[in-house]
Every structure is written in structure tokens, then in C-alpha cells.
C-alpha positions as CSV (number, residue, x, y, z in Angstrom):
1,X,245.4,24.7,379.4
2,X,248.3,25.6,381.7
3,X,249.9,27.8,379.0
4,X,246.7,29.7,378.5
5,X,246.4,30.3,382.3
6,X,250.0,31.4,382.6
7,X,249.7,33.7,379.7
8,X,246.6,35.4,381.1
9,X,248.3,35.8,384.5
10,X,251.2,37.8,382.8
11,X,249.0,40.7,381.8
12,X,249.2,44.1,383.5
13,X,247.7,44.0,387.0
14,X,247.8,40.2,387.2
15,X,250.3,40.1,390.0
16,X,247.4,40.6,392.4
17,X,246.1,37.1,391.5
18,X,247.4,33.6,392.1
19,X,246.4,30.1,391.0
20,X,245.3,28.0,394.0
21,X,244.9,24.2,393.8
22,X,243.1,22.2,396.5
23,X,242.7,18.5,397.0
24,X,239.0,17.6,397.6
25,X,237.6,14.3,398.8
26,X,234.2,13.3,397.5
27,X,231.5,11.3,399.3
28,X,232.5,8.2,397.5
29,X,236.0,8.4,398.9
30,X,237.8,9.5,395.7
31,X,240.0,12.6,395.5
32,X,240.0,15.3,392.9
33,X,241.6,18.7,392.4
34,X,239.9,22.0,392.5
35,X,241.8,24.9,390.9
36,X,240.8,28.5,390.9
37,X,242.5,31.8,390.1
38,X,241.8,34.0,393.1
39,X,243.1,37.4,394.4
40,X,246.1,37.1,396.7
41,X,244.1,38.4,399.7
42,X,241.4,35.7,399.2
43,X,243.7,32.7,399.2
44,X,243.2,31.8,402.8
45,X,239.4,31.9,402.3
46,X,239.7,29.6,399.3
47,X,241.6,27.0,401.4
48,X,239.4,27.5,404.5
49,X,236.0,26.8,402.9
50,X,234.9,23.2,402.4
């Protein structure tokens, strides 16, 4: 999966995007990762929302 994501990010115009990974705690106390490909100017919003 990582190779496919990296390959799609190398296309023309893809430098305006970044892959952001956030650690999320569920109600049961376990942790999981949430990963999204977001525009560079929206990264702070991605980490700011809960």
C-alpha cells in the first residue's frame, strides 16, 4: 500500500499534498492510526480536529 501511495504522490502537481498520520485513542482505550493525504495548507486543520 505504501508504494502505491508514494507513486501517486510523485505525479505532476502532487508536491502540494502530504501524507499525514495521526494517533487516535478510541473510547475503549486502544490506539489506532488515522492516515490521510491532505493539501499542505490543510495539515494543521487535520491535526487540530478530534
